C-alpha positions as CSV (number, residue, x, y, z in Angstrom):
1,M,105.4,-76.3,-112.4
2,A,105.9,-79.6,-110.4
3,F,103.9,-78.0,-107.6
4,I,101.1,-77.0,-109.7
5,A,100.6,-80.3,-111.4
6,L,100.7,-82.2,-108.0
7,F,98.4,-79.4,-106.5
8,V,95.7,-80.2,-109.0
9,A,96.1,-83.9,-108.5
10,V,96.0,-83.7,-104.5
11,D,92.8,-81.3,-104.7
12,A,93.3,-80.2,-101.2
13,I,90.1,-77.9,-101.4
14,G,88.0,-80.5,-102.9
15,N,88.6,-82.8,-99.9
16,I,87.3,-80.3,-97.4
17,P,83.6,-81.2,-97.6
18,I,84.4,-84.9,-97.3
19,F,86.7,-84.1,-94.3
20,I,84.0,-82.0,-92.7
21,S,81.5,-84.9,-93.1
22,F,83.9,-87.3,-91.3
23,T,84.7,-84.9,-88.4
24,D,81.0,-84.1,-87.7
25,G,80.5,-84.8,-84.0
26,T,84.2,-85.6,-83.3
27,T,86.2,-84.0,-80.5
28,R,89.0,-81.6,-81.2
29,K,91.4,-84.3,-80.3
30,Q,89.9,-86.9,-82.6
31,R,90.1,-84.3,-85.5
32,A,93.7,-83.5,-84.8
33,R,94.4,-87.3,-84.9
34,M,92.5,-87.6,-88.2
35,I,94.5,-84.7,-89.8
36,R,97.8,-86.2,-88.6
37,D,96.9,-89.7,-89.8
38,S,95.6,-88.5,-93.2
39,V,98.5,-86.2,-94.0
40,S,101.2,-88.6,-92.8
41,T,99.6,-91.4,-94.7
42,A,99.4,-89.5,-97.9
43,T,102.9,-87.9,-97.5
44,C,104.6,-91.3,-96.9
45,L,102.8,-93.2,-99.7
46,A,103.7,-90.4,-102.2
47,I,107.4,-90.3,-101.2
48,I,107.8,-94.1,-101.1
49,F,106.1,-94.4,-104.5
50,M,108.4,-91.6,-105.7
51,F,111.5,-93.8,-104.8
52,V,110.2,-97.3,-105.6
53,G,107.4,-96.8,-108.0
54,K,109.4,-97.3,-111.1
55,W,111.2,-100.4,-109.6
56,I,107.7,-101.9,-108.8
57,L,106.5,-101.1,-112.2
58,R,109.6,-102.6,-113.8
59,F,109.4,-105.7,-111.5
60,I,105.8,-106.6,-112.7
61,G,106.6,-105.6,-116.3
62,V,104.6,-102.4,-116.5
63,T,106.2,-99.6,-118.5
64,I,105.9,-95.8,-117.6
65,P,103.6,-95.4,-120.7
66,D,101.4,-98.3,-119.6
67,F,101.1,-96.7,-116.3
68,Q,100.3,-93.4,-117.7
69,I,97.6,-94.9,-119.8
70,A,96.2,-97.1,-117.0
71,G,96.4,-94.1,-114.4
72,G,95.0,-91.7,-116.9
73,L,91.9,-93.9,-117.7
74,L,91.4,-94.6,-113.9
75,L,91.7,-90.9,-113.1
76,F,89.4,-90.0,-115.9
77,F,86.7,-92.3,-114.6
78,I,87.2,-91.2,-111.0
79,S,87.1,-87.5,-112.1
80,I,83.9,-88.2,-114.1
81,R,82.3,-89.9,-111.0
82,L,83.2,-86.9,-108.8
83,L,81.9,-84.5,-111.3
84,L,78.6,-86.4,-112.0
85,P,77.7,-88.1,-108.7
86,A,74.0,-88.3,-109.4
87,F,74.8,-91.0,-112.2
88,Y,76.5,-93.2,-109.6
89,K,74.5,-95.0,-106.9
90,G,75.8,-97.2,-104.2
91,G,79.4,-97.6,-103.2
92,G,81.4,-94.5,-103.1
93,L,85.0,-93.3,-102.9
94,T,84.6,-92.1,-99.4
95,G,84.1,-95.1,-97.4
96,D,81.8,-95.4,-94.4
97,P,81.0,-92.0,-92.8
98,N,80.4,-93.7,-89.5
99,D,83.9,-94.8,-89.3
100,R,85.5,-92.4,-86.5
101,N,89.0,-92.9,-87.7
102,P,89.0,-92.5,-91.5
103,G,92.4,-90.6,-91.4
104,V,94.4,-93.4,-93.1
105,F,91.5,-94.7,-95.3
106,P,89.8,-93.1,-97.3
107,L,91.3,-89.6,-96.4
108,G,95.0,-90.4,-96.6
109,T,94.5,-92.8,-99.4
110,P,92.8,-92.7,-101.9
111,L,91.5,-89.3,-101.5
112,I,94.5,-87.2,-100.8
113,T,97.2,-89.6,-102.3
114,G,95.4,-91.8,-104.9
115,P,96.1,-92.8,-108.5
116,A,96.3,-89.2,-109.7
117,V,99.1,-88.3,-107.3
118,L,101.0,-91.5,-107.7
119,T,100.9,-91.2,-111.4
120,T,101.7,-87.5,-111.4
121,T,104.6,-88.2,-109.0
122,L,106.2,-90.7,-111.5
123,I,105.7,-88.3,-114.4
124,L,107.2,-85.4,-112.4
125,V,110.2,-87.5,-111.4
126,D,110.8,-88.1,-115.1
127,S,110.2,-84.5,-116.0
128,Y,111.8,-82.5,-113.2
129,G,113.8,-85.0,-111.1
130,M,113.7,-86.3,-107.5
131,P,114.6,-83.1,-105.7
132,A,111.9,-80.9,-107.4
133,T,109.3,-83.8,-107.1
134,F,110.1,-84.2,-103.4
135,T,109.8,-80.5,-102.8
136,A,106.5,-80.5,-104.5
137,I,105.1,-83.4,-102.5
138,L,106.2,-81.7,-99.2
139,L,104.7,-78.4,-100.2
140,N,101.5,-79.9,-101.4
141,M,101.1,-82.0,-98.3
142,S,101.7,-78.7,-96.2
143,V,98.9,-77.1,-98.1
144,V,96.6,-80.2,-97.4
145,W,97.4,-80.0,-93.8
146,L,96.7,-76.2,-93.6
147,T,93.3,-76.7,-95.5
148,L,92.2,-79.5,-93.1
149,V,93.2,-77.5,-90.0
150,E,91.4,-74.5,-91.3
151,A,88.5,-76.5,-92.9
152,D,85.7,-74.7,-91.0
153,F,87.1,-71.2,-91.7
154,L,87.3,-72.1,-95.5
155,L,83.8,-73.5,-95.4
156,K,82.5,-70.4,-93.7
157,W,84.5,-68.2,-96.1
158,L,83.8,-69.9,-99.4
159,G,80.4,-71.4,-98.3
160,Q,79.1,-74.8,-99.5
161,G,78.5,-73.5,-103.0
162,G,81.9,-71.9,-103.3
163,L,83.6,-75.2,-102.1
164,R,81.5,-77.1,-104.7
165,A,82.4,-74.7,-107.4
166,V,86.3,-75.0,-106.5
167,S,85.9,-78.8,-106.5
168,K,84.2,-79.0,-109.7
169,I,86.8,-76.8,-111.5
170,M,89.5,-79.1,-109.9
171,Y,87.7,-82.3,-111.2
172,I,87.6,-80.8,-114.6
173,L,91.2,-80.1,-114.5
174,L,91.7,-83.7,-113.3
175,V,89.8,-84.9,-116.4
176,A,92.2,-82.8,-118.6
177,I,95.2,-84.2,-116.8
178,A,93.9,-87.8,-117.3
179,V,93.4,-87.1,-121.0
180,M,96.9,-85.7,-121.2
181,M,98.4,-88.8,-119.4
182,V,96.7,-91.1,-121.8
183,R,97.9,-89.1,-124.7
184,K,101.5,-89.0,-123.6
185,G,101.4,-92.8,-122.9
186,V,100.0,-93.6,-126.3
187,V,102.5,-91.2,-127.9
188,S,105.4,-92.8,-126.0
189,I,104.3,-96.3,-127.1
190,I,103.9,-95.3,-130.8
191,T,107.2,-93.5,-130.9
192,G,109.0,-96.0,-128.7
193,S,110.3,-93.2,-126.4
């Protein structure tokens, strides 16, 4: 269950078109470096947050329910933006496509490990414990690495339309997860649990 929740938040398939747009015209070596940078950044950030996220929140006076509500709202708006890009003009989530080394930003964070993954990670630690969450992070980042390495094959196999359809389904699931996070945060505040 921990793996599935994180899998939806990571959205490995949905990041393929963005990754392909960044790797257009790059060499095999540059592409391999981009994959390495993005997956290592995303993995390190998720693991670090798993260990110190609660401490950071406590230090700044934010409770888990506060973080759930804030993360849920942010995730909701990001998901809506991804679902309905025609309504949003100007600055995007993907950074500058002319940047030849976007492995750390925006691929590693916020696209692979962003608010959804960080919030989900904290919830998973509470629900399933550190070992299960750590395993879920490693397994999901392995899936991300595999999908980026095989991005051209997946694009050929699914086609642009197939990738778009899978991405849209993932974004709808993200909206549902966002609503669930807000609901759990509000219930926790009301019940004091």
